[in-house]
PDB file of the backbone (N, CA, C, O) and the ligand in Angstrom, with CONECT records:
HET     ZN  A 101       1
ATOM      1  N   MET A   1     -33.752  55.341  21.702  1.00  0.00           N
ATOM      2  CA  MET A   1     -33.052  56.475  22.297  1.00  0.00           C
ATOM      3  C   MET A   1     -33.197  56.431  23.820  1.00  0.00           C
ATOM      4  O   MET A   1     -34.281  56.198  24.355  1.00  0.00           O
ATOM      5  N   SER A   2     -32.101  56.655  24.481  1.00  0.00           N
ATOM      6  CA  SER A   2     -32.124  56.642  25.943  1.00  0.00           C
ATOM      7  C   SER A   2     -32.831  57.885  26.472  1.00  0.00           C
ATOM      8  O   SER A   2     -32.990  58.881  25.767  1.00  0.00           O
ATOM      9  N   LYS A   3     -33.238  57.800  27.703  1.00  0.00           N
ATOM     10  CA  LYS A   3     -33.974  58.909  28.317  1.00  0.00           C
ATOM     11  C   LYS A   3     -33.017  59.937  28.923  1.00  0.00           C
ATOM     12  O   LYS A   3     -32.036  59.596  29.583  1.00  0.00           O
ATOM     13  N   VAL A   4     -33.336  61.185  28.676  1.00  0.00           N
ATOM     14  CA  VAL A   4     -32.693  62.264  29.424  1.00  0.00           C
ATOM     15  C   VAL A   4     -33.808  63.100  30.019  1.00  0.00           C
ATOM     16  O   VAL A   4     -34.960  63.028  29.592  1.00  0.00           O
ATOM     17  N   ARG A   5     -33.445  63.891  31.009  1.00  0.00           N
ATOM     18  CA  ARG A   5     -34.394  64.848  31.556  1.00  0.00           C
ATOM     19  C   ARG A   5     -34.311  66.104  30.707  1.00  0.00           C
ATOM     20  O   ARG A   5     -33.281  66.776  30.673  1.00  0.00           O
ATOM     21  N   GLU A   6     -35.394  66.412  30.030  1.00  0.00           N
ATOM     22  CA  GLU A   6     -35.386  67.545  29.097  1.00  0.00           C
ATOM     23  C   GLU A   6     -35.332  68.865  29.862  1.00  0.00           C
ATOM     24  O   GLU A   6     -35.968  69.018  30.905  1.00  0.00           O
ATOM     25  N   PRO A   7     -34.565  69.813  29.332  1.00  0.00           N
ATOM     26  CA  PRO A   7     -34.508  71.108  29.995  1.00  0.00           C
ATOM     27  C   PRO A   7     -35.763  71.929  29.754  1.00  0.00           C
ATOM     28  O   PRO A   7     -36.284  71.969  28.640  1.00  0.00           O
ATOM     29  N   LYS A   8     -36.239  72.573  30.790  1.00  0.00           N
ATOM     30  CA  LYS A   8     -37.369  73.491  30.651  1.00  0.00           C
ATOM     31  C   LYS A   8     -36.922  74.885  31.028  1.00  0.00           C
ATOM     32  O   LYS A   8     -35.916  75.071  31.712  1.00  0.00           O
ATOM     33  N   GLU A   9     -37.676  75.849  30.576  1.00  0.00           N
ATOM     34  CA  GLU A   9     -37.257  77.232  30.733  1.00  0.00           C
ATOM     35  C   GLU A   9     -37.027  77.647  32.189  1.00  0.00           C
ATOM     36  O   GLU A   9     -36.107  78.407  32.493  1.00  0.00           O
ATOM     37  N   LYS A  10     -37.858  77.146  33.061  1.00  0.00           N
ATOM     38  CA  LYS A  10     -37.750  77.583  34.453  1.00  0.00           C
ATOM     39  C   LYS A  10     -36.658  76.843  35.229  1.00  0.00           C
ATOM     40  O   LYS A  10     -36.334  77.215  36.357  1.00  0.00           O
ATOM     41  N   ASP A  11     -36.105  75.817  34.635  1.00  0.00           N
ATOM     42  CA  ASP A  11     -35.070  75.065  35.330  1.00  0.00           C
ATOM     43  C   ASP A  11     -33.813  75.904  35.524  1.00  0.00           C
ATOM     44  O   ASP A  11     -33.516  76.817  34.754  1.00  0.00           O
ATOM     45  N   GLU A  12     -33.091  75.560  36.577  1.00  0.00           N
ATOM     46  CA  GLU A  12     -31.806  76.211  36.804  1.00  0.00           C
ATOM     47  C   GLU A  12     -30.700  75.221  36.517  1.00  0.00           C
ATOM     48  O   GLU A  12     -30.766  74.049  36.888  1.00  0.00           O
ATOM     49  N   PHE A  13     -29.681  75.727  35.844  1.00  0.00           N
ATOM     50  CA  PHE A  13     -28.611  74.847  35.385  1.00  0.00           C
ATOM     51  C   PHE A  13     -27.280  75.217  36.014  1.00  0.00           C
ATOM     52  O   PHE A  13     -26.952  76.388  36.206  1.00  0.00           O
ATOM     53  N   LEU A  14     -26.539  74.182  36.324  1.00  0.00           N
ATOM     54  CA  LEU A  14     -25.139  74.388  36.671  1.00  0.00           C
ATOM     55  C   LEU A  14     -24.358  74.626  35.405  1.00  0.00           C
ATOM     56  O   LEU A  14     -23.391  75.388  35.380  1.00  0.00           O
ATOM     57  N   TYR A  15     -24.790  73.966  34.363  1.00  0.00           N
ATOM     58  CA  TYR A  15     -24.078  74.056  33.109  1.00  0.00           C
ATOM     59  C   TYR A  15     -25.015  73.797  31.957  1.00  0.00           C
ATOM     60  O   TYR A  15     -25.895  72.941  32.042  1.00  0.00           O
ATOM     61  N   PHE A  16     -24.830  74.531  30.886  1.00  0.00           N
ATOM     62  CA  PHE A  16     -25.626  74.306  29.684  1.00  0.00           C
ATOM     63  C   PHE A  16     -24.793  74.761  28.500  1.00  0.00           C
ATOM     64  O   PHE A  16     -24.360  75.912  28.444  1.00  0.00           O
ATOM     65  N   THR A  17     -24.569  73.866  27.561  1.00  0.00           N
ATOM     66  CA  THR A  17     -23.776  74.271  26.404  1.00  0.00           C
ATOM     67  C   THR A  17     -24.104  73.415  25.200  1.00  0.00           C
ATOM     68  O   THR A  17     -24.594  72.293  25.325  1.00  0.00           O
ATOM     69  N   GLN A  18     -23.829  73.958  24.048  1.00  0.00           N
ATOM     70  CA  GLN A  18     -23.849  73.143  22.843  1.00  0.00           C
ATOM     71  C   GLN A  18     -22.560  73.408  22.082  1.00  0.00           C
ATOM     72  O   GLN A  18     -22.216  74.555  21.796  1.00  0.00           O
ATOM     73  N   ARG A  19     -21.860  72.341  21.760  1.00  0.00           N
ATOM     74  CA  ARG A  19     -20.538  72.468  21.147  1.00  0.00           C
ATOM     75  C   ARG A  19     -20.417  71.554  19.948  1.00  0.00           C
ATOM     76  O   ARG A  19     -21.072  70.516  19.851  1.00  0.00           O
ATOM     77  N   SER A  20     -19.558  71.976  19.039  1.00  0.00           N
ATOM     78  CA  SER A  20     -19.141  71.048  17.993  1.00  0.00           C
ATOM     79  C   SER A  20     -18.242  69.994  18.627  1.00  0.00           C
ATOM     80  O   SER A  20     -17.464  70.295  19.532  1.00  0.00           O
ATOM     81  N   VAL A  21     -18.352  68.780  18.156  1.00  0.00           N
ATOM     82  CA  VAL A  21     -17.458  67.726  18.634  1.00  0.00           C
ATOM     83  C   VAL A  21     -16.772  67.097  17.417  1.00  0.00           C
ATOM     84  O   VAL A  21     -17.325  67.050  16.318  1.00  0.00           O
ATOM     85  N   TYR A  22     -15.570  66.625  17.651  1.00  0.00           N
ATOM     86  CA  TYR A  22     -14.724  66.150  16.564  1.00  0.00           C
ATOM     87  C   TYR A  22     -14.209  64.751  16.860  1.00  0.00           C
ATOM     88  O   TYR A  22     -13.988  64.370  18.010  1.00  0.00           O
ATOM     89  N   ALA A  23     -14.029  64.010  15.794  1.00  0.00           N
ATOM     90  CA  ALA A  23     -13.368  62.721  15.941  1.00  0.00           C
ATOM     91  C   ALA A  23     -11.891  62.959  16.247  1.00  0.00           C
ATOM     92  O   ALA A  23     -11.323  63.978  15.855  1.00  0.00           O
ATOM     93  N   ARG A  24     -11.293  62.034  16.932  1.00  0.00           N
ATOM     94  CA  ARG A  24      -9.864  62.127  17.240  1.00  0.00           C
ATOM     95  C   ARG A  24      -9.074  62.272  15.930  1.00  0.00           C
ATOM     96  O   ARG A  24      -9.288  61.516  14.982  1.00  0.00           O
ATOM     97  N   GLY A  25      -8.164  63.245  15.890  1.00  0.00           N
ATOM     98  CA  GLY A  25      -7.351  63.431  14.693  1.00  0.00           C
ATOM     99  C   GLY A  25      -7.989  64.348  13.656  1.00  0.00           C
ATOM    100  O   GLY A  25      -7.361  64.680  12.651  1.00  0.00           O
ATOM    101  N   ASP A  26      -9.211  64.752  13.888  1.00  0.00           N
ATOM    102  CA  ASP A  26      -9.867  65.671  12.952  1.00  0.00           C
ATOM    103  C   ASP A  26      -9.187  67.035  13.024  1.00  0.00           C
ATOM    104  O   ASP A  26      -9.179  67.661  14.084  1.00  0.00           O
ATOM    105  N   LYS A  27      -8.620  67.501  11.920  1.00  0.00           N
ATOM    106  CA  LYS A  27      -7.854  68.753  11.912  1.00  0.00           C
ATOM    107  C   LYS A  27      -8.731  69.971  12.231  1.00  0.00           C
ATOM    108  O   LYS A  27      -8.234  70.984  12.722  1.00  0.00           O
ATOM    109  N   ARG A  28      -9.999  69.871  11.958  1.00  0.00           N
ATOM    110  CA  ARG A  28     -10.880  71.018  12.225  1.00  0.00           C
ATOM    111  C   ARG A  28     -10.939  71.352  13.703  1.00  0.00           C
ATOM    112  O   ARG A  28     -11.279  72.472  14.082  1.00  0.00           O
ATOM    113  N   ARG A  29     -10.608  70.385  14.528  1.00  0.00           N
ATOM    114  CA  ARG A  29     -10.614  70.616  15.974  1.00  0.00           C
ATOM    115  C   ARG A  29      -9.761  71.822  16.347  1.00  0.00           C
ATOM    116  O   ARG A  29     -10.112  72.589  17.243  1.00  0.00           O
ATOM    117  N   LYS A  30      -8.629  71.984  15.644  1.00  0.00           N
ATOM    118  CA  LYS A  30      -7.684  73.057  15.981  1.00  0.00           C
ATOM    119  C   LYS A  30      -8.221  74.435  15.662  1.00  0.00           C
ATOM    120  O   LYS A  30      -7.843  75.415  16.304  1.00  0.00           O
ATOM    121  N   THR A  31      -9.086  74.519  14.688  1.00  0.00           N
ATOM    122  CA  THR A  31      -9.568  75.826  14.248  1.00  0.00           C
ATOM    123  C   THR A  31     -11.032  76.037  14.607  1.00  0.00           C
ATOM    124  O   THR A  31     -11.620  77.059  14.255  1.00  0.00           O
ATOM    125  N   TRP A  32     -11.620  75.072  15.306  1.00  0.00           N
ATOM    126  CA  TRP A  32     -13.041  75.131  15.616  1.00  0.00           C
ATOM    127  C   TRP A  32     -13.858  75.261  14.333  1.00  0.00           C
ATOM    128  O   TRP A  32     -14.844  75.993  14.257  1.00  0.00           O
ATOM    129  N   GLY A  33     -13.397  74.511  13.325  1.00  0.00           N
ATOM    130  CA  GLY A  33     -14.064  74.557  12.022  1.00  0.00           C
ATOM    131  C   GLY A  33     -15.461  73.981  12.082  1.00  0.00           C
ATOM    132  O   GLY A  33     -15.840  73.330  13.056  1.00  0.00           O
ATOM    133  N   LYS A  34     -16.213  74.224  11.044  1.00  0.00           N
ATOM    134  CA  LYS A  34     -17.605  73.776  10.981  1.00  0.00           C
ATOM    135  C   LYS A  34     -17.699  72.260  10.961  1.00  0.00           C
ATOM    136  O   LYS A  34     -16.934  71.581  10.277  1.00  0.00           O
ATOM    137  N   THR A  35     -18.630  71.758  11.708  1.00  0.00           N
ATOM    138  CA  THR A  35     -18.922  70.336  11.676  1.00  0.00           C
ATOM    139  C   THR A  35     -20.394  70.161  11.971  1.00  0.00           C
ATOM    140  O   THR A  35     -20.991  70.958  12.695  1.00  0.00           O
ATOM    141  N   LYS A  36     -20.971  69.132  11.418  1.00  0.00           N
ATOM    142  CA  LYS A  36     -22.376  68.853  11.717  1.00  0.00           C
ATOM    143  C   LYS A  36     -22.519  68.111  13.050  1.00  0.00           C
ATOM    144  O   LYS A  36     -23.619  67.978  13.586  1.00  0.00           O
ATOM    145  N   HIS A  37     -21.413  67.644  13.560  1.00  0.00           N
ATOM    146  CA  HIS A  37     -21.477  66.837  14.787  1.00  0.00           C
ATOM    147  C   HIS A  37     -21.454  67.730  16.008  1.00  0.00           C
ATOM    148  O   HIS A  37     -20.560  68.559  16.176  1.00  0.00           O
ATOM    149  N   LYS A  38     -22.444  67.550  16.851  1.00  0.00           N
ATOM    150  CA  LYS A  38     -22.567  68.423  18.012  1.00  0.00           C
ATOM    151  C   LYS A  38     -22.935  67.617  19.250  1.00  0.00           C
ATOM    152  O   LYS A  38     -23.460  66.506  19.178  1.00  0.00           O
ATOM    153  N   ALA A  39     -22.637  68.224  20.370  1.00  0.00           N
ATOM    154  CA  ALA A  39     -23.109  67.674  21.634  1.00  0.00           C
ATOM    155  C   ALA A  39     -23.720  68.802  22.445  1.00  0.00           C
ATOM    156  O   ALA A  39     -23.132  69.872  22.596  1.00  0.00           O
ATOM    157  N   LYS A  40     -24.895  68.545  22.955  1.00  0.00           N
ATOM    158  CA  LYS A  40     -25.558  69.486  23.848  1.00  0.00           C
ATOM    159  C   LYS A  40     -25.501  68.859  25.242  1.00  0.00           C
ATOM    160  O   LYS A  40     -25.883  67.707  25.445  1.00  0.00           O
ATOM    161  N   VAL A  41     -25.020  69.641  26.175  1.00  0.00           N
ATOM    162  CA  VAL A  41     -24.810  69.120  27.530  1.00  0.00           C
ATOM    163  C   VAL A  41     -25.471  70.048  28.527  1.00  0.00           C
ATOM    164  O   VAL A  41     -25.277  71.263  28.480  1.00  0.00           O
ATOM    165  N   TRP A  42     -26.253  69.474  29.431  1.00  0.00           N
ATOM    166  CA  TRP A  42     -26.807  70.314  30.485  1.00  0.00           C
ATOM    167  C   TRP A  42     -26.841  69.544  31.798  1.00  0.00           C
ATOM    168  O   TRP A  42     -27.056  68.333  31.847  1.00  0.00           O
ATOM    169  N   VAL A  43     -26.616  70.320  32.865  1.00  0.00           N
ATOM    170  CA  VAL A  43     -26.582  69.772  34.223  1.00  0.00           C
ATOM    171  C   VAL A  43     -27.546  70.600  35.071  1.00  0.00           C
ATOM    172  O   VAL A  43     -27.406  71.820  35.161  1.00  0.00           O
ATOM    173  N   PHE A  44     -28.503  69.951  35.678  1.00  0.00           N
ATOM    174  CA  PHE A  44     -29.459  70.662  36.530  1.00  0.00           C
ATOM    175  C   PHE A  44     -28.852  70.968  37.891  1.00  0.00           C
ATOM    176  O   PHE A  44     -28.075  70.180  38.432  1.00  0.00           O
ATOM    177  N   LYS A  45     -29.216  72.120  38.433  1.00  0.00           N
ATOM    178  CA  LYS A  45     -28.725  72.491  39.765  1.00  0.00           C
ATOM    179  C   LYS A  45     -29.153  71.502  40.834  1.00  0.00           C
ATOM    180  O   LYS A  45     -28.406  71.224  41.772  1.00  0.00           O
ATOM    181  N   ASP A  46     -30.351  70.975  40.685  1.00  0.00           N
ATOM    182  CA  ASP A  46     -30.830  70.037  41.713  1.00  0.00           C
ATOM    183  C   ASP A  46     -30.400  68.591  41.429  1.00  0.00           C
ATOM    184  O   ASP A  46     -30.801  67.666  42.136  1.00  0.00           O
ATOM    185  N   GLU A  47     -29.599  68.413  40.412  1.00  0.00           N
ATOM    186  CA  GLU A  47     -29.088  67.080  40.094  1.00  0.00           C
ATOM    187  C   GLU A  47     -27.637  67.214  39.615  1.00  0.00           C
ATOM    188  O   GLU A  47     -27.298  66.853  38.488  1.00  0.00           O
ATOM    189  N   PRO A  48     -26.785  67.751  40.519  1.00  0.00           N
ATOM    190  CA  PRO A  48     -25.456  68.202  40.078  1.00  0.00           C
ATOM    191  C   PRO A  48     -24.487  67.082  39.699  1.00  0.00           C
ATOM    192  O   PRO A  48     -23.414  67.348  39.158  1.00  0.00           O
ATOM    193  N   GLU A  49     -24.855  65.847  39.978  1.00  0.00           N
ATOM    194  CA  GLU A  49     -23.960  64.734  39.647  1.00  0.00           C
ATOM    195  C   GLU A  49     -24.175  64.212  38.228  1.00  0.00           C
ATOM    196  O   GLU A  49     -23.365  63.452  37.696  1.00  0.00           O
ATOM    197  N   THR A  50     -25.287  64.640  37.628  1.00  0.00           N
ATOM    198  CA  THR A  50     -25.718  64.001  36.394  1.00  0.00           C
ATOM    199  C   THR A  50     -25.664  64.962  35.208  1.00  0.00           C
ATOM    200  O   THR A  50     -26.247  66.046  35.242  1.00  0.00           O
ATOM    201  N   ALA A  51     -24.969  64.555  34.187  1.00  0.00           N
ATOM    202  CA  ALA A  51     -24.960  65.309  32.936  1.00  0.00           C
ATOM    203  C   ALA A  51     -25.950  64.669  31.969  1.00  0.00           C
ATOM    204  O   ALA A  51     -25.964  63.452  31.782  1.00  0.00           O
ATOM    205  N   ASN A  52     -26.766  65.506  31.369  1.00  0.00           N
ATOM    206  CA  ASN A  52     -27.660  65.062  30.308  1.00  0.00           C
ATOM    207  C   ASN A  52     -27.018  65.451  28.982  1.00  0.00           C
ATOM    208  O   ASN A  52     -26.587  66.591  28.808  1.00  0.00           O
ATOM    209  N   VAL A  53     -26.957  64.531  28.074  1.00  0.00           N
ATOM    210  CA  VAL A  53     -26.263  64.780  26.810  1.00  0.00           C
ATOM    211  C   VAL A  53     -27.132  64.367  25.640  1.00  0.00           C
ATOM    212  O   VAL A  53     -27.718  63.284  25.630  1.00  0.00           O
ATOM    213  N   LYS A  54     -27.206  65.245  24.658  1.00  0.00           N
ATOM    214  CA  LYS A  54     -27.737  64.855  23.360  1.00  0.00           C
ATOM    215  C   LYS A  54     -26.602  65.007  22.373  1.00  0.00           C
ATOM    216  O   LYS A  54     -25.928  66.037  22.357  1.00  0.00           O
ATOM    217  N   TYR A  55     -26.383  64.009  21.561  1.00  0.00           N
ATOM    218  CA  TYR A  55     -25.194  64.080  20.718  1.00  0.00           C
ATOM    219  C   TYR A  55     -25.425  63.503  19.332  1.00  0.00           C
ATOM    220  O   TYR A  55     -26.327  62.702  19.086  1.00  0.00           O
ATOM    221  N   PHE A  56     -24.553  63.959  18.444  1.00  0.00           N
ATOM    222  CA  PHE A  56     -24.490  63.487  17.068  1.00  0.00           C
ATOM    223  C   PHE A  56     -23.045  63.024  16.916  1.00  0.00           C
ATOM    224  O   PHE A  56     -22.132  63.837  16.770  1.00  0.00           O
ATOM    225  N   CYS A  57     -22.853  61.730  16.951  1.00  0.00           N
ATOM    226  CA  CYS A  57     -21.513  61.159  17.083  1.00  0.00           C
ATOM    227  C   CYS A  57     -20.650  61.427  15.847  1.00  0.00           C
ATOM    228  O   CYS A  57     -21.068  61.140  14.726  1.00  0.00           O
ATOM    229  N   PRO A  58     -19.426  61.986  16.052  1.00  0.00           N
ATOM    230  CA  PRO A  58     -18.540  62.261  14.919  1.00  0.00           C
ATOM    231  C   PRO A  58     -17.891  60.996  14.356  1.00  0.00           C
ATOM    232  O   PRO A  58     -17.265  61.045  13.297  1.00  0.00           O
ATOM    233  N   TYR A  59     -18.029  59.887  15.039  1.00  0.00           N
ATOM    234  CA  TYR A  59     -17.425  58.638  14.565  1.00  0.00           C
ATOM    235  C   TYR A  59     -18.392  57.800  13.739  1.00  0.00           C
ATOM    236  O   TYR A  59     -18.016  57.246  12.706  1.00  0.00           O
ATOM    237  N   CYS A  60     -19.635  57.709  14.196  1.00  0.00           N
ATOM    238  CA  CYS A  60     -20.549  56.767  13.529  1.00  0.00           C
ATOM    239  C   CYS A  60     -21.884  57.394  13.139  1.00  0.00           C
ATOM    240  O   CYS A  60     -22.792  56.687  12.703  1.00  0.00           O
ATOM    241  N   ASP A  61     -22.015  58.721  13.291  1.00  0.00           N
ATOM    242  CA  ASP A  61     -23.243  59.436  12.924  1.00  0.00           C
ATOM    243  C   ASP A  61     -24.473  59.011  13.721  1.00  0.00           C
ATOM    244  O   ASP A  61     -25.606  59.241  13.298  1.00  0.00           O
ATOM    245  N   ASN A  62     -24.246  58.403  14.853  1.00  0.00           N
ATOM    246  CA  ASN A  62     -25.357  58.041  15.730  1.00  0.00           C
ATOM    247  C   ASN A  62     -25.915  59.297  16.397  1.00  0.00           C
ATOM    248  O   ASN A  62     -25.163  60.115  16.929  1.00  0.00           O
ATOM    249  N   LYS A  63     -27.229  59.440  16.364  1.00  0.00           N
ATOM    250  CA  LYS A  63     -27.885  60.525  17.103  1.00  0.00           C
ATOM    251  C   LYS A  63     -28.581  59.911  18.297  1.00  0.00           C
ATOM    252  O   LYS A  63     -29.435  59.037  18.153  1.00  0.00           O
ATOM    253  N   ASP A  64     -28.209  60.376  19.479  1.00  0.00           N
ATOM    254  CA  ASP A  64     -28.749  59.728  20.666  1.00  0.00           C
ATOM    255  C   ASP A  64     -28.727  60.702  21.841  1.00  0.00           C
ATOM    256  O   ASP A  64     -28.253  61.833  21.731  1.00  0.00           O
ATOM    257  N   ALA A  65     -29.245  60.236  22.942  1.00  0.00           N
ATOM    258  CA  ALA A  65     -29.235  61.018  24.167  1.00  0.00           C
ATOM    259  C   ALA A  65     -28.954  60.080  25.317  1.00  0.00           C
ATOM    260  O   ALA A  65     -29.346  58.913  25.295  1.00  0.00           O
ATOM    261  N   LYS A  66     -28.271  60.599  26.322  1.00  0.00           N
ATOM    262  CA  LYS A  66     -27.966  59.747  27.465  1.00  0.00           C
ATOM    263  C   LYS A  66     -27.697  60.586  28.695  1.00  0.00           C
ATOM    264  O   LYS A  66     -27.474  61.795  28.619  1.00  0.00           O
ATOM    265  N   GLN A  67     -27.724  59.910  29.828  1.00  0.00           N
ATOM    266  CA  GLN A  67     -27.293  60.531  31.079  1.00  0.00           C
ATOM    267  C   GLN A  67     -26.005  59.865  31.512  1.00  0.00           C
ATOM    268  O   GLN A  67     -25.829  58.655  31.370  1.00  0.00           O
ATOM    269  N   THR A  68     -25.118  60.669  32.038  1.00  0.00           N
ATOM    270  CA  THR A  68     -23.849  60.129  32.491  1.00  0.00           C
ATOM    271  C   THR A  68     -23.351  60.983  33.648  1.00  0.00           C
ATOM    272  O   THR A  68     -23.927  62.028  33.949  1.00  0.00           O
ATOM    273  N   LYS A  69     -22.297  60.544  34.284  1.00  0.00           N
ATOM    274  CA  LYS A  69     -21.784  61.281  35.427  1.00  0.00           C
ATOM    275  C   LYS A  69     -21.150  62.588  34.971  1.00  0.00           C
ATOM    276  O   LYS A  69     -20.382  62.608  34.010  1.00  0.00           O
ATOM    277  N   TRP A  70     -21.469  63.673  35.657  1.00  0.00           N
ATOM    278  CA  TRP A  70     -20.902  64.981  35.333  1.00  0.00           C
ATOM    279  C   TRP A  70     -19.508  65.092  35.911  1.00  0.00           C
ATOM    280  O   TRP A  70     -19.302  64.911  37.111  1.00  0.00           O
ATOM    281  N   LYS A  71     -18.565  65.387  35.057  1.00  0.00           N
ATOM    282  CA  LYS A  71     -17.209  65.623  35.521  1.00  0.00           C
ATOM    283  C   LYS A  71     -16.517  66.531  34.512  1.00  0.00           C
ATOM    284  O   LYS A  71     -16.934  66.636  33.359  1.00  0.00           O
ATOM    285  N   LYS A  72     -15.457  67.180  34.969  1.00  0.00           N
ATOM    286  CA  LYS A  72     -14.696  68.053  34.083  1.00  0.00           C
ATOM    287  C   LYS A  72     -13.253  67.579  34.045  1.00  0.00           C
ATOM    288  O   LYS A  72     -12.710  67.272  35.106  1.00  0.00           O
ATOM    289  N   PRO A  73     -12.599  67.500  32.902  1.00  0.00           N
ATOM    290  CA  PRO A  73     -13.180  67.794  31.589  1.00  0.00           C
ATOM    291  C   PRO A  73     -14.238  66.754  31.222  1.00  0.00           C
ATOM    292  O   PRO A  73     -14.158  65.594  31.625  1.00  0.00           O
ATOM    293  N   PHE A  74     -15.201  67.186  30.470  1.00  0.00           N
ATOM    294  CA  PHE A  74     -16.322  66.307  30.195  1.00  0.00           C
ATOM    295  C   PHE A  74     -16.115  65.489  28.922  1.00  0.00           C
ATOM    296  O   PHE A  74     -15.778  66.015  27.862  1.00  0.00           O
ATOM    297  N   LYS A  75     -16.328  64.191  29.068  1.00  0.00           N
ATOM    298  CA  LYS A  75     -16.313  63.297  27.912  1.00  0.00           C
ATOM    299  C   LYS A  75     -17.307  62.179  28.179  1.00  0.00           C
ATOM    300  O   LYS A  75     -17.664  61.907  29.325  1.00  0.00           O
ATOM    301  N   PHE A  76     -17.738  61.552  27.129  1.00  0.00           N
ATOM    302  CA  PHE A  76     -18.700  60.467  27.287  1.00  0.00           C
ATOM    303  C   PHE A  76     -18.521  59.504  26.129  1.00  0.00           C
ATOM    304  O   PHE A  76     -17.851  59.804  25.140  1.00  0.00           O
ATOM    305  N   LYS A  77     -19.137  58.342  26.277  1.00  0.00           N
ATOM    306  CA  LYS A  77     -19.008  57.337  25.225  1.00  0.00           C
ATOM    307  C   LYS A  77     -20.272  57.254  24.399  1.00  0.00           C
ATOM    308  O   LYS A  77     -21.383  57.290  24.929  1.00  0.00           O
ATOM    309  N   CYS A  78     -20.090  57.144  23.105  1.00  0.00           N
ATOM    310  CA  CYS A  78     -21.209  56.904  22.212  1.00  0.00           C
ATOM    311  C   CYS A  78     -21.764  55.509  22.502  1.00  0.00           C
ATOM    312  O   CYS A  78     -21.018  54.535  22.602  1.00  0.00           O
ATOM    313  N   ASP A  79     -23.081  55.435  22.635  1.00  0.00           N
ATOM    314  CA  ASP A  79     -23.686  54.146  22.964  1.00  0.00           C
ATOM    315  C   ASP A  79     -23.625  53.160  21.806  1.00  0.00           C
ATOM    316  O   ASP A  79     -23.752  51.952  22.007  1.00  0.00           O
ATOM    317  N   LYS A  80     -23.432  53.666  20.612  1.00  0.00           N
ATOM    318  CA  LYS A  80     -23.422  52.771  19.456  1.00  0.00           C
ATOM    319  C   LYS A  80     -22.019  52.254  19.134  1.00  0.00           C
ATOM    320  O   LYS A  80     -21.813  51.046  19.017  1.00  0.00           O
ATOM    321  N   CYS A  81     -21.057  53.167  18.992  1.00  0.00           N
ATOM    322  CA  CYS A  81     -19.714  52.734  18.568  1.00  0.00           C
ATOM    323  C   CYS A  81     -18.739  52.643  19.733  1.00  0.00           C
ATOM    324  O   CYS A  81     -17.618  52.163  19.570  1.00  0.00           O
ATOM    325  N   ASP A  82     -19.162  53.103  20.913  1.00  0.00           N
ATOM    326  CA  ASP A  82     -18.360  52.994  22.128  1.00  0.00           C
ATOM    327  C   ASP A  82     -17.089  53.853  22.110  1.00  0.00           C
ATOM    328  O   ASP A  82     -16.204  53.676  22.947  1.00  0.00           O
ATOM    329  N   LYS A  83     -17.006  54.769  21.165  1.00  0.00           N
ATOM    330  CA  LYS A  83     -15.848  55.669  21.146  1.00  0.00           C
ATOM    331  C   LYS A  83     -16.095  56.835  22.108  1.00  0.00           C
ATOM    332  O   LYS A  83     -17.234  57.224  22.369  1.00  0.00           O
ATOM    333  N   THR A  84     -14.993  57.374  22.624  1.00  0.00           N
ATOM    334  CA  THR A  84     -15.084  58.494  23.561  1.00  0.00           C
ATOM    335  C   THR A  84     -15.186  59.815  22.813  1.00  0.00           C
ATOM    336  O   THR A  84     -14.379  60.108  21.931  1.00  0.00           O
ATOM    337  N   ILE A  85     -16.178  60.599  23.172  1.00  0.00           N
ATOM    338  CA  ILE A  85     -16.381  61.924  22.574  1.00  0.00           C
ATOM    339  C   ILE A  85     -16.047  62.954  23.635  1.00  0.00           C
ATOM    340  O   ILE A  85     -16.608  62.945  24.731  1.00  0.00           O
ATOM    341  N   ARG A  86     -15.131  63.834  23.298  1.00  0.00           N
ATOM    342  CA  ARG A  86     -14.726  64.883  24.232  1.00  0.00           C
ATOM    343  C   ARG A  86     -15.449  66.168  23.910  1.00  0.00           C
ATOM    344  O   ARG A  86     -15.543  66.564  22.748  1.00  0.00           O
ATOM    345  N   VAL A  87     -15.955  66.812  24.926  1.00  0.00           N
ATOM    346  CA  VAL A  87     -16.598  68.104  24.727  1.00  0.00           C
ATOM    347  C   VAL A  87     -15.602  69.172  25.145  1.00  0.00           C
ATOM    348  O   VAL A  87     -15.241  69.270  26.318  1.00  0.00           O
ATOM    349  N   PRO A  88     -15.156  69.974  24.182  1.00  0.00           N
ATOM    350  CA  PRO A  88     -14.022  70.866  24.446  1.00  0.00           C
ATOM    351  C   PRO A  88     -14.390  72.079  25.285  1.00  0.00           C
ATOM    352  O   PRO A  88     -15.531  72.543  25.293  1.00  0.00           O
ATOM    353  N   LYS A  89     -13.384  72.571  25.988  1.00  0.00           N
ATOM    354  CA  LYS A  89     -13.419  73.892  26.606  1.00  0.00           C
ATOM    355  C   LYS A  89     -14.588  74.136  27.533  1.00  0.00           C
ATOM    356  O   LYS A  89     -15.236  75.181  27.455  1.00  0.00           O
ATOM    357  N   LEU A  90     -14.863  73.200  28.397  1.00  0.00           N
ATOM    358  CA  LEU A  90     -15.873  73.464  29.416  1.00  0.00           C
ATOM    359  C   LEU A  90     -15.203  74.211  30.563  1.00  0.00           C
ATOM    360  O   LEU A  90     -14.119  73.851  31.021  1.00  0.00           O
ATOM    361  N   LYS A  91     -15.873  75.243  31.002  1.00  0.00           N
ATOM    362  CA  LYS A  91     -15.285  76.022  32.094  1.00  0.00           C
ATOM    363  C   LYS A  91     -15.726  75.458  33.438  1.00  0.00           C
ATOM    364  O   LYS A  91     -15.336  75.978  34.484  1.00  0.00           O
TER     365      LYS A  91
HETATM  366 ZN    ZN A 101     -20.678  56.642  17.683  1.00  0.00          ZN2+
END
């Protein structure tokens, strides 16, 4: 598992969310239906360029964590299957 900077209570975040993520073409995406696949994303205020992600890949069931460049809309690649996972509705 790759290293991420773990969030602590006293940390300040630019962004922190946990969302369901869906494979491309998954009909549940439209209704925000239940899925076991999730991505947790957090960005520290003092490290605003870097997104920390923990994810459960909807394509290959890989559970992993990684750091990647923070951008909106936010998406990242699964390190195992190399598919792009989109994290919906980030403000
Ligand atoms: Zn994957």
